N, C-alpha and C positions, 0 to 999 in steps of 0.2 A: 519066322520059319523059312528055311532055305528051300527054294523051289527046284526040283530036279527036272529041268526042261532039257529034252534031248532032241537030236536031229541035225542033219546036215543040209537038207533041202527045205524049201518053204513048206511043202506038204508034210514032211516029217515033223517039223517044229510045230505046225498047226495041230497035227494029230496028238502030239505030246501035251500041248496046252489043253486041248479038248478033254483028254483023259483026266488031267488034273481037276478040271471043272466038274466033270461027271463024278469023280470020286469024292468031291467035296473038299479037296485040298485047296482049291481056289473057290472062294464064295463070292456072291454078288457084291460088287463094290470094291473088291480087293484090287489094289494097284498091281500092274505088271511092270517088269523092268523096262527102262527106256530102251529104245531100239538100238542105240549105240552100245549100251551095256550088254544087252542080250547077244548082239552080234559078236562082241569081243569074247564073251564067256564061252560061246559055242565055236568060235574060230571060223565064222562064216562072214560073207560079205553083208554089209548093212542092208543092201537092197533085198537080200534073202529074208532077213528078219522083218523088214517092212512088208514084204509079200505075205508072210505068215500072219502077221497082225491084220492085214487087209482082208485076207481070206476069212478069218474068224469074225471080223467086224461085219462083213457082208452076210455072214451066216447068222448074225445076231448074238453070237457068243460073247463078243467083246464090244466095248463102246469107246470111241476116241473123243477126248475133250480138249483137243489142242494143247495149250500149255498145262492143262490139268492132267495130261498123260492118258494112258490107256488102262481101262479097268474092266473087270468082269461085268457083263451087263446084268442089270437088276430086272428080273422077270416077275417081280411081285405084282399082284393084281392092282389095278387102279380102281378107286371107288366108283360105284355105279349109281345112276339116278334111281329113284323109286322108293317104295316103302321098305323100312328095315324089317327083316323077318323076325317073328317070335318076340315082339316087344309089347309090353303092356302099357307103355308110355304113349302119350299123345304125340304122334310123329309130325313134326313141323319142319322137316328137312327133305320132303319127298321130291319136290320139283314137278309134281304132277298137275295136270289140269283137273278141274272139278268135274267128276263124271256126270253130275246132275246138269252140267251146262253143255255136254256133248250131244249133238243132235241125234235123235232116234232114226236109224237107217231103215226101219221096218217097211215103210211105205215105198222107199226107193228100191229096196231089195225085191219087192214083188214085181217090178217091171223090168228086171234084168235078163229075162229069158231071151235067148237068141241062138243062132246057129253056132256050133263049136268053132273055135279058132285053131287052125292047124299050123304045122311047121312051115316056115317060109313066107307066112303072111306078114304084113306090116306089124311091127312090135308096139306101135302106139295106136290105141283105138281112135278112129277118126273124130268122134265126138269130143273126146278129151283133148285131142290135139288142137282142135279149133278153139276151144275155151282156153286152154293153157297158153296158147300163143299170145293172146291178148293179155292174159294175166301176167306173163313173164316179161313181155316187151315194155309194159308201162314202167316208166322211171329209168329205163336204161339209156334213153336218149338215142343218139346215132347208132350206138352199139346194138340197139334192139332191132334195127332194120335188117340185120343179117343173122338173126337169132336161129340157132338149131336146137331142137328139143331132144332130151333123153329122159326116160322114166326109169327110176331105180326104186329099190325097196327101202325107202326112207332117206333122210338127209345124211345120216352117218354112213350109210352104204355109198351114197354118192361121193362124199368127201374122201372116203377110203379109196374108191376106184379112181377118182380124179388124181389123187396123189400118186397112186401106184402106176398110172399110165405115164407119169412125167418124171418120177424120181427113182433113185436107187438107194440102197441102204447107206446111211451116214450123210445123205444130203440134208441140208439145213432147211427148216420150215419156220416161217415167222408165225407165231401164235400169240394171241392176246394174253396178257397176264394181269389179273387172274383169268383162267381159261375154262371153257366148257369141258366137262369131264370126258365126253366122247372123243373130243379132239385130242386130249392128252393121251387117252388110251390108244387111239388110232396111230398117232405118231410114235409112241413108245413101242407098240407091238410090231410095227413095220421096220423099226430100226432107224428111223429118221432122227435128225438132231434138231430138237426144238430150240428156237431162239425167241426169247421173251420180248414182247412189245408192250409197254405199259398202257393201261387204259385209264382215262379220267372221265369226268362227267359227260364229255362230248365224244367218247369212244376211243378207238386206237389213236395214239398220239403220232403226229408227223415226225417228231424227232426220234421216237422209238423205231418207227418204220424205217427211217433213213439209216439209223445205226444197224438195223437188221440186214438191210440190203448191202451195206458196206461189209458185213460178215459173210456175204455170198449166199443168202437164202435163195432157193430156187422156186419157192412157193410161199404164198401169203394166204392165211385163212382169217377172214374178217367177218364180224357180225355187225351188220349195219344198223339193226334195231334190236332192242331188248337183249343186250349182251348178257350172257349167262356166265357168271353169277351177278354182275353189278347192276344190271338193268339199264346201262347206258345206251344211248342211241346217237348215231352220227348226226352232228349239225351240218347244215349246208356248208358253212365255213370250213369245218374240219374235213368234210369229204373233198372239198376243193383242194385243201392243202395236201391230202393224201394222193389225189390224182397228180398234183404237181410233182410229188416225190417219185411216183411210179413212172412218170413220163420218160425218164432216162433208163427205164428197165422194162421195155415193152414185152419181152419174152419170159419174164417171171410170171408163173401161173398165179393168178389172183382168183381166189374162191370166196364168194360172198354167201354166207349161210344166213338167209333171211327167214329163220325158223318160225318167227312169231307173226309173220306177214299179215294175214287176215284179221288177227286180233290186235295188232299194234295200234296204239293211240298216237304214234309219231309218224311223220312223213318219211318216205324212203329216199335216202340219198346214196347214190352209188359212188364207189371209188374207181370204177372202171371207166377210163377215158376213151374217147373215140379212136385214139391211135393205138390202144393196147391190143396186143396180138393174141395173148393166151389168157382166157378168162372163163369164169363160170359163175352163174347165179343159181343158187339152190333154194327151193322152197318146198318144205314138207307140209303135209296136211295133218300131222300128228297132234299138234297142239289144239286144233279146233274140231277135227273130225274123230280124234282119238288115236292114241299110240298104236293100237292094234291095226290101224289102216295100213301102216308100213308102205307108204307111197310118197315119193318126192319127184318134183319136176326140176330138171336142170336145163337152163338155157346157157348156151356157150357159143364160142366161135366154131367154125366148121372143123378145123383140125382137132381141137379138143374133143368135139362131139364124135369124130371118127375114131379117135383113140379110146374114148370112153366106151363106144360101142364094141370095140375089140376086146376091152376088159370084161364086157358082159358076155361075150360069146362062149368062153369055155365053161361057164357055170350057169347062172341064171340068165338065160337068153332074153327073157322078157318078164315084166311084171304082169300077173294075171289080168286078162282083159275084163273079167268080172269085177275085179277090184277097180280097174280104171273106169268102167262104166258106172260103178257105184259112186266113185268120187265125182264124176261128171254130173250125175243125176243130183247129188247133194249140193254141189257148188253152183248149180243153175236153178235151184229151188228158192224162190223169194223168202219163204218161211224159214228155211235153214240159214240163209244169209242174214236175215234179221236176228236169228238166235245167236249166230256167231258175233254179230255186232254188239248185241247185248252182253254176251260173255266177256268180250274185250273191255267194255265199259265197267263191268262188275269187277274184274281183276284190278283195273286201275283204281277204282273207288276204294276197294278193300285195302289195297296196299297203301294208298294215300292216307286213309284213316289210321292205319297202324303206325306209319311213319310219323304222323302228327302226334299220336299218343306218346311215342318214344321221345320225340323232341320235347314234349312237355315235361318229361322226366330226365331231361339232360342227356339223352342218348342219341348219338349221331346215327341217322338212317337215311338211305336213299331209296325211295319207292321206285323211281325210274319207270321203265316199261317192262312188261313181262309178268311172269308168274310169281316172282320172288321179291323179297326185300333184303337189301344188303346193309347189315347192321354193324356199326363200329362199337368196339368194346374197350373198357378201361383196363382189361387184363387179357391174358391169352385165351383163345377160343376153347381150348381143351378144359381149362379150369372153369370157365363160365359154363360150358356144356355140362360138366360134372355137377355144378350147383343146380342147373336147370333140371337135371334128371331127378334130383332129390325133391323137386317141386312138381314132378309128373310130366315133364316135357322132354322130347328127344329132338335135339337140334343138330344141324350140320355145320361143322367148322369151316371157315374160309380157307384154311391151310390146304384142304384137299384140292382146291382149285388153283393153287399157287405154283408157278413155274420157277420163279427167281425170288431172291430176297425182297420182301415188301411187307406191307401191313396186312395182308390177307390172313395171317396167322392170328390177328387180333380182330377178326370179324366173324360173323355168322351169316349164312344165307338161309333165310327162313321162308317157308311157304305157308302163308296164313290166310289166303283168300277164302277159305271155307269156314273161318271162325266168325261168330257174330260179335257184336260190340262188347258184350260182357266178357267173352273169352279173350278178345283182343286186349281189353283193359287188364284182365288178370295176367295174361302173358307179359304185358308191358311192365306191370308191377313186379312180377317174378323175375323178369330179365334185369330190372334195375337192382333188385335185391341180390341176384346171382352175381352181377358184376361187382357190386360192393363187397360181397363175401369173398369172391375170388381175388380181388385186389388186396384185401386185408390179410389173406393167408400168409404171404411172405413176411409181412410185418410181424404177425403173431409168432411165426417160426423164428425170426431173428430175435424177438424179445425173449422167447423161451431159451434160446441158445445163450443169452447173456446172463441168465439167472444161475 
């Protein structure tokens, strides 16, 4: 289809292209003419065409992929965590903690009464700040000596605001591949350019990070423990390698999302070196105190903290002090801490049991750390998931977490920590049967075509 692009100035050309998108003549993913071709067809200077494309890229209408050209941005929604609505199947793809293992806040709530907090007062409640400073500084080494704290409405809120205070549209961000769904959503919605960094059993790879930095990324988002979806945690060796890679890029913003912190069965190893200038460590309480708590603590360098505070000013100036006090009361209660420790051990034990069952059936599985099990498949995840649905299970395919070409499309991320041994064994049997059935479908189709 011939595109009727008009205009002599950059603003006129941009407006013409926007009209084509709004009318549906240009759809998400459609390629646009190369800058040189567009300039020649309109009889304008090449810089004018460049300016038109840049304007629409910054507005999120277009997306530039280097040698891949310029295309209409895809604004389709990203998959979200949580239960699937209106399903009669057993949902094993939720990514949720077990509600039975979340501490009851009733006793702590009874002691929260106090004077109201007014405008202009400190945004961090004093009790929470004292506790959080020790919690966040541990493991940061020399960087922890100059820590500044910020409270946000959860980890995803913190990451979004951290990126926004440092980046503009089309800036490149290094993300783990496969990647946490909230990070994919944040980067896509803001119009940043994701650069995939492979993840192996020890976490983000040093070679992948080096390649991403060579592509000019301005921020790195890394999960030091319980990487979602793979369950990988950084080893001390790998963390050291990543610090070495980052040493030559001290002003690249490094965000560590330690979302599983208090539940993790693995030690914390930071990739933030003592000489790094722009960094942030984010820890949410959602996995162990419940997703509805919506509170995260961010420790960062002073400049990043000041910029993050500025990003909070126009909207949510502070997180409710009642919520902060509740978090502090729970996280300083020995009974609650013991319950959190038991919950972390439970998740690890259930996942390990299931991974062992799958291994006995010849299925690759990594229990890792976290709420989920990352399962390898003999066929595509969509085909295996369809077979599992016939057996009463609703699974989540690994392709939803994939940024670049890789093996995630032949994996499932399963949340099974609330299943007993009998249900785990039944699921393992059904998964083995589903994989075999999915693998044999193409062979049967080929045989049918030959007859």
